VOLO-134475 format. One record per residue (C-alpha): residue number from 1; residue in three letters; x, y, z. Coordinates in pm, whole numbers. Last residue first. Layout:
REM residues N
<site><num>NUM</num><residu>ala</residu><px>X</px><py>Y</py><pz>Z</pz></site>
...
***
This chain:
REM residues 284
<site><num>284</num><residu>gly</residu><px>-1583</px><py>-25</py><pz>64</pz></site>
<site><num>283</num><residu>gln</residu><px>-1207</px><py>38</py><pz>46</pz></site>
<site><num>282</num><residu>ser</residu><px>-1140</px><py>-291</py><pz>-129</pz></site>
<site><num>281</num><residu>gly</residu><px>-815</px><py>-489</py><pz>-106</pz></site>
<site><num>280</num><residu>glu</residu><px>-459</px><py>-416</py><pz>2</pz></site>
<site><num>279</num><residu>his</residu><px>-361</px><py>-479</py><pz>365</pz></site>
<site><num>278</num><residu>gly</residu><px>-10</px><py>-604</py><pz>282</pz></site>
<site><num>277</num><residu>pro</residu><px>316</px><py>-415</py><pz>335</pz></site>
<site><num>276</num><residu>trp</residu><px>315</px><py>-36</py><pz>385</pz></site>
<site><num>275</num><residu>gln</residu><px>496</px><py>173</py><pz>124</pz></site>
<site><num>274</num><residu>gly</residu><px>645</px><py>519</py><pz>149</pz></site>
<site><num>273</num><residu>ala</residu><px>606</px><py>890</py><pz>91</pz></site>
<site><num>272</num><residu>phe</residu><px>742</px><py>1185</py><pz>291</pz></site>
<site><num>271</num><residu>val</residu><px>646</px><py>1501</py><pz>480</pz></site>
<site><num>270</num><residu>glu</residu><px>394</px><py>1690</py><pz>265</pz></site>
<site><num>269</num><residu>glu</residu><px>271</px><py>2019</py><pz>409</pz></site>
<site><num>268</num><residu>ala</residu><px>-61</px><py>2196</py><pz>457</pz></site>
<site><num>267</num><residu>pro</residu><px>-89</px><py>2541</py><pz>613</pz></site>
<site><num>266</num><residu>gly</residu><px>-384</px><py>2719</py><pz>775</pz></site>
<site><num>265</num><residu>thr</residu><px>-704</px><py>2913</py><pz>719</pz></site>
<site><num>264</num><residu>met</residu><px>-1041</px><py>2819</py><pz>871</pz></site>
<site><num>263</num><residu>leu</residu><px>-1361</px><py>2994</py><pz>761</pz></site>
<site><num>262</num><residu>ile</residu><px>-1675</px><py>2950</py><pz>974</pz></site>
<site><num>261</num><residu>his</residu><px>-2016</px><py>3001</py><pz>814</pz></site>
<site><num>260</num><residu>asp</residu><px>-2273</px><py>3213</py><pz>997</pz></site>
<site><num>259</num><residu>asp</residu><px>-2412</px><py>3344</py><pz>664</pz></site>
<site><num>258</num><residu>gly</residu><px>-2356</px><py>3717</py><pz>715</pz></site>
<site><num>257</num><residu>ser</residu><px>-2177</px><py>3722</py><pz>1049</pz></site>
<site><num>256</num><residu>arg</residu><px>-1875</px><py>3523</py><pz>936</pz></site>
<site><num>255</num><residu>trp</residu><px>-1702</px><py>3316</py><pz>1202</pz></site>
<site><num>254</num><residu>glu</residu><px>-1336</px><py>3370</py><pz>1113</pz></site>
<site><num>253</num><residu>ile</residu><px>-1054</px><py>3137</py><pz>1219</pz></site>
<site><num>252</num><residu>met</residu><px>-683</px><py>3186</py><pz>1153</pz></site>
<site><num>251</num><residu>leu</residu><px>-482</px><py>2886</py><pz>1269</pz></site>
<site><num>250</num><residu>asp</residu><px>-152</px><py>2909</py><pz>1456</pz></site>
<site><num>249</num><residu>gly</residu><px>125</px><py>2661</py><pz>1532</pz></site>
<site><num>248</num><residu>gly</residu><px>179</px><py>2300</py><pz>1641</pz></site>
<site><num>247</num><residu>pro</residu><px>95</px><py>2350</py><pz>2012</pz></site>
<site><num>246</num><residu>leu</residu><px>-213</px><py>2553</py><pz>1912</pz></site>
<site><num>245</num><residu>his</residu><px>-262</px><py>2930</py><pz>1909</pz></site>
<site><num>244</num><residu>val</residu><px>-593</px><py>3037</py><pz>1756</pz></site>
<site><num>243</num><residu>thr</residu><px>-591</px><py>3377</py><pz>1591</pz></site>
<site><num>242</num><residu>leu</residu><px>-951</px><py>3482</py><pz>1603</pz></site>
<site><num>241</num><residu>arg</residu><px>-1228</px><py>3657</py><pz>1410</pz></site>
<site><num>240</num><residu>arg</residu><px>-1572</px><py>3642</py><pz>1573</pz></site>
<site><num>239</num><residu>gln</residu><px>-1477</px><py>3856</py><pz>1874</pz></site>
<site><num>238</num><residu>thr</residu><px>-1408</px><py>3704</py><pz>2210</pz></site>
<site><num>237</num><residu>arg</residu><px>-1560</px><py>3598</py><pz>2545</pz></site>
<site><num>236</num><residu>gly</residu><px>-1923</px><py>3677</py><pz>2463</pz></site>
<site><num>235</num><residu>thr</residu><px>-2051</px><py>3319</py><pz>2499</pz></site>
<site><num>234</num><residu>glu</residu><px>-2121</px><py>3287</py><pz>2126</pz></site>
<site><num>233</num><residu>ala</residu><px>-1781</px><py>3433</py><pz>2041</pz></site>
<site><num>232</num><residu>ala</residu><px>-1588</px><py>3183</py><pz>2255</pz></site>
<site><num>231</num><residu>ala</residu><px>-1800</px><py>2885</py><pz>2148</pz></site>
<site><num>230</num><residu>ala</residu><px>-1779</px><py>2967</py><pz>1778</pz></site>
<site><num>229</num><residu>cys</residu><px>-1404</px><py>3027</py><pz>1789</pz></site>
<site><num>228</num><residu>val</residu><px>-1355</px><py>2707</py><pz>1990</pz></site>
<site><num>227</num><residu>ala</residu><px>-1562</px><py>2504</py><pz>1744</pz></site>
<site><num>226</num><residu>ser</residu><px>-1346</px><py>2629</py><pz>1458</pz></site>
<site><num>225</num><residu>ala</residu><px>-1029</px><py>2549</py><pz>1652</pz></site>
<site><num>224</num><residu>gly</residu><px>-1169</px><py>2201</py><pz>1715</pz></site>
<site><num>223</num><residu>thr</residu><px>-1253</px><py>2144</py><pz>1349</pz></site>
<site><num>222</num><residu>gly</residu><px>-893</px><py>2235</py><pz>1270</pz></site>
<site><num>221</num><residu>cys</residu><px>-726</px><py>2033</py><pz>1546</pz></site>
<site><num>220</num><residu>ala</residu><px>-358</px><py>2087</py><pz>1622</pz></site>
<site><num>219</num><residu>leu</residu><px>-63</px><py>1929</py><pz>1802</pz></site>
<site><num>218</num><residu>thr</residu><px>-266</px><py>1625</py><pz>1900</pz></site>
<site><num>217</num><residu>ala</residu><px>-329</px><py>1461</py><pz>2238</pz></site>
<site><num>216</num><residu>gly</residu><px>-530</px><py>1142</py><pz>2191</pz></site>
<site><num>215</num><residu>ser</residu><px>-618</px><py>990</py><pz>1852</pz></site>
<site><num>214</num><residu>gly</residu><px>-959</px><py>824</py><pz>1896</pz></site>
<site><num>213</num><residu>arg</residu><px>-1141</px><py>1136</py><pz>2013</pz></site>
<site><num>212</num><residu>glu</residu><px>-895</px><py>1420</py><pz>1999</pz></site>
<site><num>211</num><residu>trp</residu><px>-751</px><py>1567</py><pz>2317</pz></site>
<site><num>210</num><residu>thr</residu><px>-674</px><py>1928</py><pz>2244</pz></site>
<site><num>209</num><residu>arg</residu><px>-488</px><py>2225</py><pz>2386</pz></site>
<site><num>208</num><residu>met</residu><px>-595</px><py>2582</py><pz>2316</pz></site>
<site><num>207</num><residu>thr</residu><px>-462</px><py>2938</py><pz>2321</pz></site>
<site><num>206</num><residu>val</residu><px>-693</px><py>3225</py><pz>2229</pz></site>
<site><num>205</num><residu>glu</residu><px>-656</px><py>3553</py><pz>2041</pz></site>
<site><num>204</num><residu>thr</residu><px>-886</px><py>3829</py><pz>1915</pz></site>
<site><num>203</num><residu>pro</residu><px>-1068</px><py>3945</py><pz>2229</pz></site>
<site><num>202</num><residu>ser</residu><px>-748</px><py>3874</py><pz>2423</pz></site>
<site><num>201</num><residu>asp</residu><px>-561</px><py>3574</py><pz>2566</pz></site>
<site><num>200</num><residu>ile</residu><px>-864</px><py>3356</py><pz>2643</pz></site>
<site><num>199</num><residu>gln</residu><px>-739</px><py>3013</py><pz>2754</pz></site>
<site><num>198</num><residu>val</residu><px>-902</px><py>2705</py><pz>2603</pz></site>
<site><num>197</num><residu>phe</residu><px>-914</px><py>2335</py><pz>2694</pz></site>
<site><num>196</num><residu>his</residu><px>-1049</px><py>2132</py><pz>2402</pz></site>
<site><num>195</num><residu>val</residu><px>-1214</px><py>1789</py><pz>2410</pz></site>
<site><num>194</num><residu>asn</residu><px>-1320</px><py>1590</py><pz>2104</pz></site>
<site><num>193</num><residu>ile</residu><px>-1616</px><py>1365</py><pz>2189</pz></site>
<site><num>192</num><residu>gly</residu><px>-1708</px><py>1002</py><pz>2246</pz></site>
<site><num>191</num><residu>lys</residu><px>-1988</px><py>806</py><pz>2083</pz></site>
<site><num>190</num><residu>gly</residu><px>-2220</px><py>789</py><pz>2386</pz></site>
<site><num>189</num><residu>phe</residu><px>-2115</px><py>1122</py><pz>2531</pz></site>
<site><num>188</num><residu>leu</residu><px>-2256</px><py>1164</py><pz>2880</pz></site>
<site><num>187</num><residu>lys</residu><px>-2052</px><py>865</py><pz>3004</pz></site>
<site><num>186</num><residu>his</residu><px>-1731</px><py>1057</py><pz>2947</pz></site>
<site><num>185</num><residu>asp</residu><px>-1498</px><py>903</py><pz>2688</pz></site>
<site><num>184</num><residu>ser</residu><px>-1347</px><py>1234</py><pz>2575</pz></site>
<site><num>183</num><residu>leu</residu><px>-1376</px><py>1369</py><pz>2929</pz></site>
<site><num>182</num><residu>glu</residu><px>-1157</px><py>1105</py><pz>3096</pz></site>
<site><num>181</num><residu>pro</residu><px>-930</px><py>1074</py><pz>2794</pz></site>
<site><num>180</num><residu>gly</residu><px>-840</px><py>1444</py><pz>2806</pz></site>
<site><num>179</num><residu>leu</residu><px>-852</px><py>1488</py><pz>3185</pz></site>
<site><num>178</num><residu>arg</residu><px>-553</px><py>1267</py><pz>3260</pz></site>
<site><num>177</num><residu>asp</residu><px>-304</px><py>1332</py><pz>2980</pz></site>
<site><num>176</num><residu>leu</residu><px>-434</px><py>1689</py><pz>2952</pz></site>
<site><num>175</num><residu>arg</residu><px>-344</px><py>1774</py><pz>3310</pz></site>
<site><num>174</num><residu>val</residu><px>-432</px><py>2143</py><pz>3262</pz></site>
<site><num>173</num><residu>ala</residu><px>-175</px><py>2391</py><pz>3398</pz></site>
<site><num>172</num><residu>gly</residu><px>-73</px><py>2513</py><pz>3054</pz></site>
<site><num>171</num><residu>val</residu><px>-430</px><py>2614</py><pz>2973</pz></site>
<site><num>170</num><residu>asp</residu><px>-430</px><py>2868</py><pz>3254</pz></site>
<site><num>169</num><residu>asp</residu><px>-759</px><py>3047</py><pz>3325</pz></site>
<site><num>168</num><residu>val</residu><px>-978</px><py>2774</py><pz>3177</pz></site>
<site><num>167</num><residu>phe</residu><px>-1257</px><py>2751</py><pz>2918</pz></site>
<site><num>166</num><residu>val</residu><px>-1374</px><py>2397</py><pz>2839</pz></site>
<site><num>165</num><residu>val</residu><px>-1493</px><py>2332</py><pz>2484</pz></site>
<site><num>164</num><residu>ala</residu><px>-1660</px><py>1996</py><pz>2414</pz></site>
<site><num>163</num><residu>his</residu><px>-1665</px><py>1907</py><pz>2046</pz></site>
<site><num>162</num><residu>pro</residu><px>-1867</px><py>1668</py><pz>1827</pz></site>
<site><num>161</num><residu>asn</residu><px>-1821</px><py>1617</py><pz>1450</pz></site>
<site><num>160</num><residu>gly</residu><px>-2014</px><py>1797</py><pz>1178</pz></site>
<site><num>159</num><residu>met</residu><px>-1877</px><py>2113</py><pz>1335</pz></site>
<site><num>158</num><residu>ser</residu><px>-2077</px><py>2043</py><pz>1650</pz></site>
<site><num>157</num><residu>val</residu><px>-2044</px><py>2256</py><pz>1961</pz></site>
<site><num>156</num><residu>cys</residu><px>-2104</px><py>2181</py><pz>2330</pz></site>
<site><num>155</num><residu>thr</residu><px>-1970</px><py>2432</py><pz>2582</pz></site>
<site><num>154</num><residu>ala</residu><px>-1816</px><py>2237</py><pz>2868</pz></site>
<site><num>153</num><residu>thr</residu><px>-1847</px><py>2320</py><pz>3237</pz></site>
<site><num>152</num><residu>leu</residu><px>-1623</px><py>2120</py><pz>3469</pz></site>
<site><num>151</num><residu>thr</residu><px>-1726</px><py>1960</py><pz>3797</pz></site>
<site><num>150</num><residu>gly</residu><px>-1444</px><py>1819</py><pz>4005</pz></site>
<site><num>149</num><residu>ala</residu><px>-1095</px><py>1752</py><pz>3870</pz></site>
<site><num>148</num><residu>ser</residu><px>-1151</px><py>1373</py><pz>3877</pz></site>
<site><num>147</num><residu>cys</residu><px>-1461</px><py>1417</py><pz>3662</pz></site>
<site><num>146</num><residu>glu</residu><px>-1823</px><py>1531</py><pz>3671</pz></site>
<site><num>145</num><residu>leu</residu><px>-1914</px><py>1713</py><pz>3352</pz></site>
<site><num>144</num><residu>glu</residu><px>-2173</px><py>1992</py><pz>3352</pz></site>
<site><num>143</num><residu>cys</residu><px>-2291</px><py>2050</py><pz>2997</pz></site>
<site><num>142</num><residu>asp</residu><px>-2334</px><py>2388</py><pz>2831</pz></site>
<site><num>141</num><residu>thr</residu><px>-2547</px><py>2482</py><pz>2529</pz></site>
<site><num>140</num><residu>arg</residu><px>-2879</px><py>2347</py><pz>2658</pz></site>
<site><num>139</num><residu>asp</residu><px>-3109</px><py>2210</py><pz>2389</pz></site>
<site><num>138</num><residu>thr</residu><px>-3073</px><py>1846</py><pz>2499</pz></site>
<site><num>137</num><residu>asp</residu><px>-3231</px><py>1914</py><pz>2838</pz></site>
<site><num>136</num><residu>ala</residu><px>-3241</px><py>1568</py><pz>3000</pz></site>
<site><num>135</num><residu>val</residu><px>-2878</px><py>1488</py><pz>2923</pz></site>
<site><num>134</num><residu>lys</residu><px>-2716</px><py>1212</py><pz>2716</pz></site>
<site><num>133</num><residu>ala</residu><px>-2494</px><py>1422</py><pz>2491</pz></site>
<site><num>132</num><residu>gly</residu><px>-2522</px><py>1351</py><pz>2118</pz></site>
<site><num>131</num><residu>val</residu><px>-2302</px><py>1640</py><pz>2009</pz></site>
<site><num>130</num><residu>ser</residu><px>-2576</px><py>1852</py><pz>1848</pz></site>
<site><num>129</num><residu>arg</residu><px>-2831</px><py>1760</py><pz>2117</pz></site>
<site><num>128</num><residu>ala</residu><px>-2606</px><py>1894</py><pz>2392</pz></site>
<site><num>127</num><residu>gly</residu><px>-2611</px><py>2238</py><pz>2239</pz></site>
<site><num>126</num><residu>phe</residu><px>-2467</px><py>2445</py><pz>1959</pz></site>
<site><num>125</num><residu>ser</residu><px>-2440</px><py>2385</py><pz>1587</pz></site>
<site><num>124</num><residu>pro</residu><px>-2161</px><py>2549</py><pz>1389</pz></site>
<site><num>123</num><residu>arg</residu><px>-2223</px><py>2658</py><pz>1030</pz></site>
<site><num>122</num><residu>gly</residu><px>-2002</px><py>2551</py><pz>741</pz></site>
<site><num>121</num><residu>met</residu><px>-1630</px><py>2472</py><pz>756</pz></site>
<site><num>120</num><residu>asp</residu><px>-1544</px><py>2681</py><pz>452</pz></site>
<site><num>119</num><residu>val</residu><px>-1178</px><py>2586</py><pz>429</pz></site>
<site><num>118</num><residu>thr</residu><px>-895</px><py>2825</py><pz>353</pz></site>
<site><num>117</num><residu>ala</residu><px>-577</px><py>2669</py><pz>221</pz></site>
<site><num>116</num><residu>ala</residu><px>-202</px><py>2684</py><pz>257</pz></site>
<site><num>115</num><residu>ala</residu><px>120</px><py>2616</py><pz>67</pz></site>
<site><num>114</num><residu>val</residu><px>-20</px><py>2446</py><pz>-243</pz></site>
<site><num>113</num><residu>lys</residu><px>252</px><py>2387</py><pz>-501</pz></site>
<site><num>112</num><residu>gly</residu><px>211</px><py>2493</py><pz>-864</pz></site>
<site><num>111</num><residu>glu</residu><px>561</px><py>2633</py><pz>-894</pz></site>
<site><num>110</num><residu>ser</residu><px>440</px><py>2994</py><pz>-872</pz></site>
<site><num>109</num><residu>gly</residu><px>256</px><py>2926</py><pz>-547</pz></site>
<site><num>108</num><residu>val</residu><px>-101</px><py>2805</py><pz>-496</pz></site>
<site><num>107</num><residu>glu</residu><px>-311</px><py>2926</py><pz>-200</pz></site>
<site><num>106</num><residu>leu</residu><px>-612</px><py>2697</py><pz>-228</pz></site>
<site><num>105</num><residu>lys</residu><px>-974</px><py>2784</py><pz>-152</pz></site>
<site><num>104</num><residu>ile</residu><px>-1150</px><py>2483</py><pz>0</pz></site>
<site><num>103</num><residu>glu</residu><px>-1523</px><py>2409</py><pz>-21</pz></site>
<site><num>102</num><residu>lys</residu><px>-1668</px><py>2141</py><pz>207</pz></site>
<site><num>101</num><residu>val</residu><px>-1928</px><py>1880</py><pz>110</pz></site>
<site><num>100</num><residu>gly</residu><px>-2108</px><py>1726</py><pz>406</pz></site>
<site><num>99</num><residu>ala</residu><px>-2011</px><py>1589</py><pz>748</pz></site>
<site><num>98</num><residu>pro</residu><px>-1941</px><py>1242</py><pz>604</pz></site>
<site><num>97</num><residu>thr</residu><px>-1696</px><py>1423</py><pz>375</pz></site>
<site><num>96</num><residu>glu</residu><px>-1703</px><py>1532</py><pz>10</pz></site>
<site><num>95</num><residu>val</residu><px>-1434</px><py>1779</py><pz>-96</pz></site>
<site><num>94</num><residu>arg</residu><px>-1503</px><py>2073</py><pz>-325</pz></site>
<site><num>93</num><residu>met</residu><px>-1204</px><py>2262</py><pz>-462</pz></site>
<site><num>92</num><residu>pro</residu><px>-1192</px><py>2641</py><pz>-500</pz></site>
<site><num>91</num><residu>asn</residu><px>-986</px><py>2607</py><pz>-711</pz></site>
<site><num>90</num><residu>ala</residu><px>-1058</px><py>2305</py><pz>-928</pz></site>
<site><num>89</num><residu>arg</residu><px>-762</px><py>2093</py><pz>-1034</pz></site>
<site><num>88</num><residu>ala</residu><px>-869</px><py>1751</py><pz>-908</pz></site>
<site><num>87</num><residu>leu</residu><px>-676</px><py>1422</py><pz>-913</pz></site>
<site><num>86</num><residu>gly</residu><px>-389</px><py>1614</py><pz>-1074</pz></site>
<site><num>85</num><residu>arg</residu><px>-131</px><py>1503</py><pz>-820</pz></site>
<site><num>84</num><residu>glu</residu><px>-69</px><py>1857</py><pz>-689</pz></site>
<site><num>83</num><residu>tyr</residu><px>-440</px><py>1933</py><pz>-663</pz></site>
<site><num>82</num><residu>ala</residu><px>-543</px><py>1609</py><pz>-494</pz></site>
<site><num>81</num><residu>tyr</residu><px>-269</px><py>1617</py><pz>-230</pz></site>
<site><num>80</num><residu>lys</residu><px>-316</px><py>1987</py><pz>-157</pz></site>
<site><num>79</num><residu>ala</residu><px>-692</px><py>1942</py><pz>-121</pz></site>
<site><num>78</num><residu>val</residu><px>-645</px><py>1636</py><pz>99</pz></site>
<site><num>77</num><residu>cys</residu><px>-393</px><py>1827</py><pz>311</pz></site>
<site><num>76</num><residu>arg</residu><px>-647</px><py>2102</py><pz>378</pz></site>
<site><num>75</num><residu>ile</residu><px>-900</px><py>1827</py><pz>457</pz></site>
<site><num>74</num><residu>gly</residu><px>-668</px><py>1672</py><pz>715</pz></site>
<site><num>73</num><residu>asn</residu><px>-621</px><py>1990</py><pz>914</pz></site>
<site><num>72</num><residu>gly</residu><px>-998</px><py>2028</py><pz>944</pz></site>
<site><num>71</num><residu>cys</residu><px>-1088</px><py>1663</py><pz>999</pz></site>
<site><num>70</num><residu>met</residu><px>-1446</px><py>1542</py><pz>951</pz></site>
<site><num>69</num><residu>glu</residu><px>-1690</px><py>1263</py><pz>1036</pz></site>
<site><num>68</num><residu>ala</residu><px>-1438</px><py>1036</py><pz>1204</pz></site>
<site><num>67</num><residu>glu</residu><px>-1396</px><py>662</py><pz>1149</pz></site>
<site><num>66</num><residu>arg</residu><px>-1269</px><py>461</py><pz>1445</pz></site>
<site><num>65</num><residu>gly</residu><px>-941</px><py>274</py><pz>1391</pz></site>
<site><num>64</num><residu>asp</residu><px>-769</px><py>382</py><pz>1714</pz></site>
<site><num>63</num><residu>ala</residu><px>-538</px><py>616</py><pz>1522</pz></site>
<site><num>62</num><residu>asn</residu><px>-838</px><py>793</py><pz>1372</pz></site>
<site><num>61</num><residu>phe</residu><px>-985</px><py>692</py><pz>1038</pz></site>
<site><num>60</num><residu>val</residu><px>-1080</px><py>973</py><pz>799</pz></site>
<site><num>59</num><residu>arg</residu><px>-1262</px><py>923</py><pz>469</pz></site>
<site><num>58</num><residu>met</residu><px>-1223</px><py>1181</py><pz>195</pz></site>
<site><num>57</num><residu>arg</residu><px>-1404</px><py>1242</py><pz>-133</pz></site>
<site><num>56</num><residu>val</residu><px>-1285</px><py>1430</py><pz>-441</pz></site>
<site><num>55</num><residu>asp</residu><px>-1415</px><py>1693</py><pz>-684</pz></site>
<site><num>54</num><residu>ser</residu><px>-1774</px><py>1683</py><pz>-560</pz></site>
<site><num>53</num><residu>val</residu><px>-2101</px><py>1488</py><pz>-593</pz></site>
<site><num>52</num><residu>arg</residu><px>-2003</px><py>1154</py><pz>-749</pz></site>
<site><num>51</num><residu>ser</residu><px>-1675</px><py>1136</py><pz>-560</pz></site>
<site><num>50</num><residu>pro</residu><px>-1346</px><py>961</py><pz>-626</pz></site>
<site><num>49</num><residu>leu</residu><px>-1141</px><py>874</py><pz>-317</pz></site>
<site><num>48</num><residu>val</residu><px>-865</px><py>1011</py><pz>-93</pz></site>
<site><num>47</num><residu>leu</residu><px>-837</px><py>782</py><pz>211</pz></site>
<site><num>46</num><residu>ile</residu><px>-708</px><py>935</py><pz>533</pz></site>
<site><num>45</num><residu>leu</residu><px>-531</px><py>738</py><pz>808</pz></site>
<site><num>44</num><residu>gly</residu><px>-471</px><py>853</py><pz>1164</pz></site>
<site><num>43</num><residu>asp</residu><px>-281</px><py>1068</py><pz>1414</pz></site>
<site><num>42</num><residu>ala</residu><px>42</px><py>934</py><pz>1264</pz></site>
<site><num>41</num><residu>gly</residu><px>333</px><py>694</py><pz>1314</pz></site>
<site><num>40</num><residu>val</residu><px>476</px><py>460</py><pz>1052</pz></site>
<site><num>39</num><residu>gly</residu><px>404</px><py>149</py><pz>1257</pz></site>
<site><num>38</num><residu>phe</residu><px>557</px><py>-25</py><pz>1560</pz></site>
<site><num>37</num><residu>his</residu><px>648</px><py>273</py><pz>1779</pz></site>
<site><num>36</num><residu>arg</residu><px>431</px><py>560</py><pz>1653</pz></site>
<site><num>35</num><residu>asp</residu><px>133</px><py>336</py><pz>1581</pz></site>
<site><num>34</num><residu>ser</residu><px>-59</px><py>496</py><pz>1292</pz></site>
<site><num>33</num><residu>ile</residu><px>10</px><py>206</py><pz>1051</pz></site>
<site><num>32</num><residu>ala</residu><px>-143</px><py>-64</py><pz>1270</pz></site>
<site><num>31</num><residu>arg</residu><px>-452</px><py>116</py><pz>1399</pz></site>
<site><num>30</num><residu>ala</residu><px>-524</px><py>277</py><pz>1062</pz></site>
<site><num>29</num><residu>val</residu><px>-489</px><py>-57</py><pz>880</pz></site>
<site><num>28</num><residu>ala</residu><px>-743</px><py>-213</py><pz>1117</pz></site>
<site><num>27</num><residu>gly</residu><px>-988</px><py>70</py><pz>1055</pz></site>
<site><num>26</num><residu>ala</residu><px>-926</px><py>63</py><pz>679</pz></site>
<site><num>25</num><residu>asp</residu><px>-1043</px><py>-297</py><pz>652</pz></site>
<site><num>24</num><residu>asp</residu><px>-928</px><py>-345</py><pz>290</pz></site>
<site><num>23</num><residu>val</residu><px>-766</px><py>-48</py><pz>120</pz></site>
<site><num>22</num><residu>ser</residu><px>-785</px><py>27</py><pz>-252</pz></site>
<site><num>21</num><residu>gln</residu><px>-545</px><py>151</py><pz>-516</pz></site>
<site><num>20</num><residu>glu</residu><px>-528</px><py>406</py><pz>-798</pz></site>
<site><num>19</num><residu>phe</residu><px>-811</px><py>654</py><pz>-732</pz></site>
<site><num>18</num><residu>cys</residu><px>-780</px><py>540</py><pz>-372</pz></site>
<site><num>17</num><residu>asn</residu><px>-468</px><py>754</py><pz>-325</pz></site>
<site><num>16</num><residu>val</residu><px>-374</px><py>683</py><pz>37</pz></site>
<site><num>15</num><residu>phe</residu><px>-289</px><py>955</py><pz>288</pz></site>
<site><num>14</num><residu>leu</residu><px>-116</px><py>903</py><pz>623</pz></site>
<site><num>13</num><residu>tyr</residu><px>-205</px><py>1171</py><pz>874</pz></site>
<site><num>12</num><residu>asp</residu><px>-26</px><py>1431</py><pz>1083</pz></site>
<site><num>11</num><residu>asn</residu><px>-156</px><py>1713</py><pz>1304</pz></site>
<site><num>10</num><residu>gly</residu><px>185</px><py>1885</py><pz>1325</pz></site>
<site><num>9</num><residu>leu</residu><px>51</px><py>2223</py><pz>1214</pz></site>
<site><num>8</num><residu>gly</residu><px>-109</px><py>2056</py><pz>910</pz></site>
<site><num>7</num><residu>gln</residu><px>68</px><py>1734</py><pz>824</pz></site>
<site><num>6</num><residu>met</residu><px>126</px><py>1493</py><pz>539</pz></site>
<site><num>5</num><residu>lys</residu><px>253</px><py>1135</py><pz>512</pz></site>
<site><num>4</num><residu>thr</residu><px>206</px><py>980</py><pz>171</pz></site>
<site><num>3</num><residu>phe</residu><px>100</px><py>619</py><pz>122</pz></site>
<site><num>2</num><residu>arg</residu><px>155</px><py>325</py><pz>-112</pz></site>
<site><num>1</num><residu>met</residu><px>0</px><py>0</py><pz>0</pz></site>
***
């Protein structure tokens, strides 16, 4: 199986061109190849496939083998991958995901290489209902989460995938290795959730740390940064245009007032290509 490793702000995935080859049992392949000690090492596996409704289609499998609805850093890399290999040359490019079709505007240099991209992430949805939380009042925006640190308040936001945003005074003091998995697999969230701890730096800047459902601590999360911008602006903590500081670098997020769509701008980079033995078959 031929693959290409790519990353957006250190959020790294292994990409497979399913226009030319196929992958059997992608969840099992994702678990094996993503292992950072016995595999190639990545936050997950992304399949780039033909689409009947857009330019290309993507499927994302986290490092634990579970399929995700959407990946913000991953979709920028998908657009770069498809454009530079001639799988799709549209700009803006439309990418089909389980969370809907997303439009990506590419920043293409003089040599035809994509350095960065802006993704229309669509509209955020707020409330426990949007993230599948098991609470009596599913319309409430915040959820009270009992955990080892006491009771934490999480703002629930869906960007096509579920997010819990916890605002804190000092994001560096958060025990992410303990609270991340505890909240991500909290009993309130039947299918798990992406957890983000966020420090407000100013009305236009925030710093966040993430525990991604199925992948653990990651250096960046594009859908998460979008959810954070929506949550911070909706609760009156910031403006609707933010620089989001993540461990792997910065994302620019704008929650437009006209149509309520969120735009995410960030880099996409290719790391290396290789081959993984076996596991070839049908992607389904």
